C-alpha positions as CSV (number, residue, x, y, z in Angstrom):
1,X,28.6,-148.3,-117.7
2,X,29.5,-144.5,-118.2
3,X,28.3,-142.1,-116.0
4,X,25.3,-139.6,-117.1
5,X,24.0,-136.5,-116.0
6,X,20.9,-138.2,-114.7
7,X,22.4,-141.7,-112.5
8,X,23.0,-143.4,-109.4
9,X,26.3,-144.6,-108.2
10,X,26.5,-147.3,-105.7
11,X,29.2,-146.0,-103.2
12,X,29.0,-148.3,-100.9
13,X,26.3,-151.0,-99.8
14,X,28.2,-153.2,-97.2
15,X,26.0,-154.1,-93.8
16,X,27.2,-153.1,-90.8
17,X,31.0,-152.9,-91.8
18,X,33.0,-152.6,-95.1
19,X,33.2,-156.1,-96.5
20,X,35.7,-156.9,-99.0
21,X,36.9,-153.4,-99.2
22,X,33.3,-152.3,-100.3
23,X,32.2,-149.6,-98.1
24,X,28.8,-149.2,-95.7
25,X,25.8,-147.6,-97.1
26,X,25.9,-144.5,-99.4
27,X,24.5,-143.9,-102.8
28,X,25.3,-140.9,-105.0
29,X,22.3,-139.7,-106.9
30,X,23.0,-137.1,-110.0
31,X,20.1,-134.9,-111.2
32,X,19.5,-131.7,-112.4
33,X,23.2,-130.7,-111.9
34,X,23.2,-131.8,-108.4
35,X,24.8,-134.8,-106.6
36,X,22.6,-135.9,-103.4
37,X,24.3,-138.3,-101.2
38,X,21.7,-140.7,-99.7
39,X,23.5,-142.2,-96.3
40,X,27.1,-141.7,-95.3
41,X,28.2,-144.8,-93.7
42,X,31.8,-145.8,-93.0
43,X,33.8,-145.8,-96.2
44,X,31.6,-143.6,-98.3
45,X,33.9,-140.7,-97.4
46,X,36.8,-141.9,-99.4
47,X,34.4,-143.4,-102.0
48,X,33.0,-140.0,-102.7
49,X,35.9,-138.0,-102.8
50,X,38.4,-140.1,-104.7
51,X,41.2,-138.8,-106.5
52,X,39.5,-135.0,-106.7
53,X,40.5,-134.3,-102.8
54,X,37.0,-132.5,-102.6
55,X,33.7,-133.5,-101.2
56,X,31.8,-133.2,-104.0
57,X,28.1,-133.0,-102.9
58,X,25.2,-131.1,-103.1
59,X,23.3,-132.3,-100.1
60,X,23.0,-135.3,-97.8
61,X,20.0,-137.5,-96.3
62,X,20.3,-139.8,-93.7
63,X,17.7,-142.5,-93.4
64,X,18.5,-143.5,-89.8
65,X,21.1,-143.3,-87.1
66,X,22.9,-146.5,-87.2
67,X,26.8,-146.4,-87.5
68,X,26.6,-147.8,-90.8
69,X,24.5,-145.2,-92.4
70,X,25.9,-142.1,-90.6
71,X,29.4,-142.1,-89.4
72,X,31.5,-141.0,-92.5
73,X,29.8,-137.4,-91.9
74,X,32.9,-136.7,-90.0
75,X,35.7,-137.5,-92.4
76,X,33.2,-135.9,-94.8
77,X,33.1,-132.7,-92.7
78,X,37.0,-132.8,-92.4
79,X,37.3,-132.7,-96.5
80,X,34.8,-129.6,-96.5
81,X,36.7,-128.0,-93.6
82,X,39.8,-128.1,-95.7
83,X,38.0,-126.7,-98.7
84,X,36.8,-123.7,-96.7
85,X,40.3,-123.2,-95.0
86,X,42.4,-123.7,-98.6
87,X,39.8,-122.4,-101.0
88,X,37.8,-120.0,-99.1
89,X,34.4,-121.7,-99.5
90,X,31.5,-120.7,-97.0
91,X,28.6,-122.3,-98.5
92,X,27.7,-124.8,-96.0
93,X,26.2,-128.6,-97.4
94,X,22.4,-129.1,-96.2
95,X,22.5,-132.3,-94.0
96,X,18.9,-133.8,-93.2
97,X,18.9,-135.9,-90.4
98,X,16.0,-138.1,-88.8
99,X,14.5,-137.3,-85.4
100,X,17.4,-136.8,-82.7
101,X,19.7,-136.2,-85.6
102,X,21.2,-132.9,-84.6
103,X,21.8,-133.9,-80.8
104,X,23.2,-137.3,-82.2
105,X,25.7,-135.1,-84.7
106,X,26.8,-132.7,-81.7
107,X,27.5,-135.7,-79.4
108,X,29.5,-137.4,-82.0
109,X,31.5,-133.7,-82.9
110,X,31.9,-133.6,-79.3
111,X,33.8,-136.6,-78.5
112,X,36.3,-134.9,-81.0
113,X,36.5,-131.5,-79.2
114,X,35.4,-129.8,-82.2
115,X,33.9,-126.8,-80.7
116,X,37.3,-126.2,-78.9
117,X,39.2,-125.9,-81.9
118,X,40.9,-122.4,-82.9
119,X,41.4,-120.5,-86.2
120,X,42.2,-117.3,-86.5
121,X,39.4,-114.7,-87.2
122,X,41.0,-112.5,-89.2
123,X,43.7,-114.7,-91.1
124,X,43.3,-116.3,-94.1
125,X,40.6,-116.4,-96.9
126,X,36.9,-116.1,-96.2
127,X,36.4,-119.7,-95.5
128,X,38.8,-119.4,-92.5
129,X,37.3,-116.1,-91.3
130,X,34.2,-117.7,-91.2
131,X,35.1,-120.6,-89.4
132,X,37.1,-118.6,-86.7
133,X,34.5,-116.6,-86.4
134,X,31.8,-119.4,-85.5
135,X,34.2,-120.8,-83.3
136,X,34.7,-117.2,-81.5
137,X,30.8,-117.5,-81.1
138,X,31.0,-120.9,-79.4
139,X,29.7,-122.4,-82.0
140,X,31.2,-126.4,-83.7
141,X,33.0,-125.7,-87.1
142,X,31.6,-129.2,-87.9
143,X,28.1,-127.9,-88.0
144,X,29.3,-124.8,-89.7
145,X,30.3,-126.6,-92.8
146,X,27.3,-128.5,-92.4
147,X,23.7,-127.1,-92.6
148,X,22.2,-129.7,-90.4
149,X,18.5,-129.9,-90.3
150,X,16.1,-132.5,-89.1
151,X,13.2,-134.1,-90.8
152,X,10.1,-136.2,-89.9
153,X,10.0,-139.7,-91.7
154,X,7.1,-138.7,-93.9
155,X,8.1,-135.1,-95.1
156,X,9.2,-134.2,-98.4
157,X,12.8,-132.4,-98.7
158,X,13.5,-130.0,-101.3
159,X,17.0,-128.9,-102.1
160,X,17.2,-126.7,-105.4
161,X,13.9,-127.7,-106.8
162,X,14.7,-131.6,-106.3
163,X,12.0,-133.1,-104.5
164,X,12.7,-135.8,-102.2
165,X,9.7,-137.7,-100.7
166,X,10.3,-140.1,-97.4
167,X,8.1,-142.6,-96.0
168,X,8.5,-144.1,-92.5
169,X,9.9,-147.8,-92.5
170,X,10.2,-150.5,-89.7
171,X,13.6,-150.6,-88.2
172,X,13.0,-150.0,-84.7
173,X,14.6,-146.5,-84.5
174,X,13.0,-143.6,-86.8
175,X,14.2,-144.6,-90.7
176,X,12.8,-143.3,-93.7
177,X,12.9,-144.6,-97.2
178,X,13.2,-142.1,-99.8
179,X,12.1,-141.2,-103.3
180,X,13.7,-138.9,-105.5
181,X,11.4,-137.7,-108.5
182,X,13.4,-137.7,-111.6
183,X,11.7,-136.0,-114.8
184,X,10.6,-139.2,-116.2
185,X,11.9,-141.7,-114.0
186,X,12.0,-142.3,-110.3
187,X,14.2,-143.9,-107.9
188,X,13.6,-145.5,-104.7
189,X,15.8,-146.2,-101.6
190,X,14.0,-148.5,-99.0
191,X,16.9,-147.8,-96.5
192,X,16.7,-150.7,-93.8
193,X,13.4,-152.1,-93.0
194,X,11.4,-155.5,-92.3
195,X,8.9,-156.2,-95.2
196,X,6.3,-153.3,-95.3
197,X,3.7,-154.0,-98.0
198,X,3.0,-150.0,-98.0
199,X,6.4,-149.2,-98.8
200,X,5.7,-151.0,-102.3
201,X,2.9,-148.5,-102.7
202,X,5.2,-145.4,-101.9
203,X,7.8,-146.7,-104.5
204,X,4.6,-147.4,-107.1
205,X,6.2,-147.5,-110.9
206,X,9.5,-146.7,-109.6
207,X,12.2,-147.1,-112.4
208,X,15.2,-148.3,-110.0
209,X,14.4,-149.7,-106.5
210,X,17.1,-149.9,-104.1
211,X,15.6,-152.6,-101.4
212,X,17.4,-154.1,-98.1
213,X,17.9,-157.8,-98.6
214,X,20.1,-158.2,-95.7
215,X,19.0,-161.7,-94.7
216,X,21.1,-163.4,-97.7
217,X,22.8,-165.5,-96.2
218,X,24.6,-166.9,-93.2
219,X,26.7,-164.0,-92.3
220,X,23.5,-161.6,-91.9
221,X,23.4,-161.5,-88.0
222,X,20.6,-160.3,-87.4
223,X,18.2,-157.1,-87.0
224,X,15.1,-155.7,-88.6
225,X,15.4,-156.4,-92.6
226,X,14.4,-158.1,-95.2
227,X,15.1,-161.1,-97.4
228,X,16.1,-161.3,-101.0
229,X,12.6,-162.7,-101.4
230,X,10.8,-160.1,-99.7
231,X,12.9,-157.9,-101.5
232,X,11.6,-159.6,-104.8
233,X,7.7,-159.4,-103.4
234,X,7.9,-155.7,-102.8
235,X,9.4,-155.1,-106.0
236,X,6.5,-156.5,-107.7
237,X,3.8,-154.9,-105.3
238,X,5.5,-151.5,-106.4
239,X,5.6,-152.8,-110.3
240,X,9.4,-151.6,-110.2
241,X,11.2,-151.6,-113.6
242,X,14.7,-152.3,-112.1
243,X,15.5,-154.3,-108.6
244,X,18.7,-153.6,-106.9
245,X,19.4,-155.5,-104.0
246,X,21.3,-153.9,-101.3
247,X,22.8,-154.4,-97.6
248,X,23.5,-158.1,-98.5
249,X,25.0,-160.4,-96.1
250,X,28.3,-161.0,-98.3
251,X,29.3,-160.7,-101.7
252,X,28.9,-164.6,-102.4
253,X,25.3,-164.2,-101.7
254,X,24.5,-162.1,-104.9
255,X,23.9,-165.4,-107.2
256,X,21.6,-167.0,-104.7
257,X,19.5,-163.4,-103.7
258,X,19.4,-162.9,-107.3
259,X,17.7,-166.4,-107.8
260,X,15.5,-165.6,-104.6
261,X,14.2,-162.0,-105.5
262,X,13.4,-163.5,-109.4
263,X,11.2,-166.1,-107.8
264,X,8.8,-163.0,-106.7
265,X,9.8,-160.5,-109.6
266,X,9.9,-160.9,-112.9
267,X,11.7,-157.6,-113.9
268,X,15.6,-156.8,-114.1
269,X,17.5,-157.8,-110.8
270,X,20.8,-156.7,-109.8
271,X,22.8,-156.7,-106.6
272,X,24.7,-153.5,-105.5
273,X,27.9,-155.2,-104.9
274,X,28.2,-156.3,-108.8
275,X,26.4,-153.3,-110.5
276,X,27.3,-149.7,-109.1
277,X,26.6,-147.6,-111.8
278,X,22.6,-147.1,-113.1
279,X,21.6,-144.4,-115.6
280,X,18.0,-142.8,-115.2
């Protein structure tokens, strides 16, 4: 399927660790000329950057602070740093994190000593100078190339006129489902969660519903997640047009997961392992 101006690309949907070369959670929504990244787990930076060698993203929203949803902010930050140093970029990328996210990102960055790096303040282009000045002030270059902000699940996030509604779900730590309000077609991403009927209400009428269906087989080790049957039930509550089963335990679960979801949902059912491009 060709990528359209209003679309979603599954960059990765593996649970816990990349499976069969498929990255962990990360979904790229294109709307109104923007590229919004929903989650940034291991392998997502490579899938996002590809052959272009640029970050190519206008905003990032992290659903929760588990490693398989957040760790590739580090290599994504390195790609942005390179753009600042070599191309003179000075515009940071907004990154929205759930409660505790700013402290988490700073602690993660400090593991690599980023605040101790040095660039000449008076050398190079505008981006080079901006990073040098930030480091001279004792700031972190990673949190210079990112404009990191916290949100509360339930808040609306607005990026250049595009509204992303969030909804608190049940995953032990603060976690948010997301709804991007397109003109004429909405996208909802459940993030990781147990079955929650109210999430179906939050997703009511959505065109595309990406749902955690991790308990799809014996390779799903545990945690607070849904089964494919739960995902189908939730899509019926939402009266969704299309269901995408995400975060499956393994690629070989796709056929059985679709069958289990179809027992509860009569609409179109896809799996994120098999179908990675969606028009909206």
